[in-house]
N, C-alpha and C positions, 0 to 999 in steps of 0.2 A: 504493500499500500504506500501510496505517495506521502511523503511527509511535507504537510501543509504549514507546520511552526515558523519557517524563514518566512514564507509569504506572507502569513496573518502577520508577521511583526513590521513586514514593509509596508503593507495596506495599513495598519494601527498609526505608523510613524508618519505616514503622508496624512492620514485623517486628521491626527492630532496638529499636525503642521497648518492644515489648512483652517480648521477651526481657530486656531491661534492668530492667524492672518499672517503667520511667517511664510516664507518662500524659500525652498531650498534650490540655491543658486548653482546652475551646474553649466558646465564648457561644451558644448555641441555645434563644433563648427561644420557647414556644410561641404560635403565632399563634392569635389570640382568647383566650388566657388572661387572666383578671381576678385582679388581686393588690390585697390592702389592707394599707397601712402606716400606722405612727404613729412618726413624728419625734419625739424629745424633746431640746432642746438648754439645757443649764444655761450661763450665761454669766455672768462676773464681771469687771468691769473697775475698776482702780484708778487714778486720775489725780490728777496732782501739781495743787498749789493754782494754779499759773497756767494750767493747762489746763482745769479745771472746778471751779465752786463746789461742786458735790456730789463728795465724793472716792471712793465707791464706787456701783457700779451693780450691783445683781445681779437678773438676769431668767431665766425659764424658759419658753422656746418649746415649743409642744405643736402640732404639724401632722400632720394626718391625709390621707392622699393613696391615690389609686387607679391602679395600673400597669395597662395593657390592650397586650397584644400586638399589633402592627398586621402587622407583615410578618418574615419569616424566609427569607432565600435558601437553597434547598434544597441549593445547591452548598457553603453555609457562607460566603458571601462577605459578609454582613452582615446585620443586622435593625434592625427600627424598632419603638419602644414608645411610647406616650404617657402622661404624667403628667397627674392632674387634681387640683387641692386640693378637698379636702372642707369642711375646716374649720380655723381657726387659733386658737389662744389663747396670750393673752401675760400671764404674772403677773410680779409684782416691782416694784423701783422703777423710776424713770425715766420717759420720756414714756409716753403710753397712746393711741397711734395707732389710727385706724380701719383694722381689718384686713379687713374686709367685701369690699373689692376684690378680694382673694387668692381668696375663695371661688369655686370654677367654674374658676379660671385653668388654662389646660392649655399644656403644651409637649411638643413632641415630640423624642425622642432617637434618635440614628442611630449605629449602631455598627457595627465590622467584626467578623470572625468571631471574633478572640480577645477581645471584649470591650472595645476600644479607643474610647473616645470619639471619634468621627468630628466632630459639630456637632450643634446644636440650632437648632430652629426653633419660632415665629418669632424674629426679631432684637430685635425692639422690644416693649414691651408698655405703651401710650400710657396704660392706666388704672390702672398700677401706678405705685408709688414706687421710686427706685432700690434702697433696702434690701429691698424687696419681690422685685425683680428678682434681686437677688443669692441670696437665699434660694430662689427658685425654681430659679435655674440650678445652685444647691449641691445640690439634692434630684434634678436632674436629672444631674450628675456621680458621685452616689453609685450609679446603676444601674451602671455600668462597672465589672467585676471587673478588668480589666487584666491579662488572664491572657499568658503568654510565648509565644514562638513555639514554641520547644522544648519537647519533653517532658520532663516533670521528677517527681520524687518526693519524699516528705517528706524536708526537710532542704534542698532545694535553694532558691537564690535567683535574683532578676532585678532589673533595675532599670526604673521606668514613668516616664514624664513625664506630668504630670497638670494639669489646672488647679489655680491657686492655692486653698486653702480660703478660704471666706467671711470669715473673721477678717482674713487679710492683703488683701483688698480692701477691707473695710471701714477699715482703720486706715491704707492707704496711700493710698486716695481713688483708686484704679486700678480700670478695668472689667476688665482683664485681667492676667494673669501665670501663669507657669509655675513648675514646681518638678519636681525628681526624687526618687522615693522609692524606698526599697529594701524589696523584697517577698519573704517566705519563706513558703514552702508547710509549714505546721506538721503538718498531718497531711491524710490521705484517710481519710474515716468511712464504711464501707459498712454498710449495712443491706439487708434484702429488697426494699426499693422505692426506695433512694435512694443515692447518692454525692455526699456533701458535702465540696468542698475548702475547709480552715481555713486561712486565709492571714493573716499579720501583715505590718502595713506600719509603716514609721517613717523618718525623715528630718529634714534640716534644713531649715527654710523660709527662701525667698530673701533677701538683706538688701535691702531696698527703700529709697532715698533718696526724702523727702516732704518736705512743709512743714506745719507746724501752727501753727492762730490759738491765741496765749495772751495772758495779760494783757499780757505784755512785747512785744506784736507778732508778727507772721508768723517763725516761728524754722525752720532747717533742721532735719530731723531723718532718723532711720532705723529701720526695724524689722527684727527678727531674731526667731527663735524654732525652736520642734522642734515636731513632728508624730508621734503613735504612735498605732496602731490595729489593727484586726482583723477581719476579715469571713468570714461562712460562706456559702458559696455552693453551691446545688444543681445538679451537673452536668446528670443527665437532665430535670430539668424546666427549667432554663435562668433560674434566679431568685435573687435574692438572698435569703437567709433571716435573716440578724442583720447588722449593722455597728455597731461603736464606733470613735470618734475623740476623741482629746484633742489639744489645741492650747494652747500655751503662748506667748504674743507680747510682746515688750517693746519699747516706743520709747522713744528716747533721743536727747538732743541735745548738739551739741557747741559750741554759741554762747557766746561770750567771756563775756556778761552773767551767765550762769549756770553756766559750769564744764564740764569734759569729762565726756562719759557719765552726764549728768544723765537720770535717769529721768523721763520724761514720763506714760509710761502702761503699765501692766501688765493683760494680757487673759488669761484661761483659761476654755476652753469645755470640756464634755462631752457629747459627741453620741452618742445611739444610735438606731438604725432598725431597727424589729424588722417582721417579716411577721406579720401577725394571722391 
């Protein structure tokens, strides 16, 4: 005889959620769906005189890319999308790198049923510089809505563990790092054809110990900062509509030759991602 107990619990869970007005947020991208995005990152960095000869660097990155739905499990176990870079533009002070290798670069993103990032493929990109790879992986991480397991209603909050943002990886020199963010469902916006989850996020960036090359030699340093943002996700379409993120990061040293908590660098970025 078939064991109906698990099914009964699922039904009971759904009934309780419906009666309480809470909604189970889930990630169900449509297979073969094609979406076009534009990412804009405004980047400002102030460096101390012992770190760089140019005190301030201002840049604006503009990246156009396409998201393609590859696979969605019918039981809601997970999904796969691929991202392809269409074009990249960089304006502002500092270096003028050749960004043409990024054009056409593709990365596959695998997520579970709640939109939690599981992994990306491939692991390496032989034709791209380290900086380009970091930006490609940051775009991949932005696909994930990081929904909670429990049903929620506006005002409810949850904690998510995500890859550290690009800015942390750049300044610390690490290839990977994790951080915990506080997420809040601001609103569920309904229309005739759509239902949009509006989610706010904020958190402290992890303090990372590193070493920085200066005119006085290599000094021990640590980075810390804050992150605040918001995103809007279409639940029936399974697609991110809009995302904005602000990161503030400070790098300090306690080296005896310069004094305690001496600021080496300050970094501020404003990033937006829009569905076209």
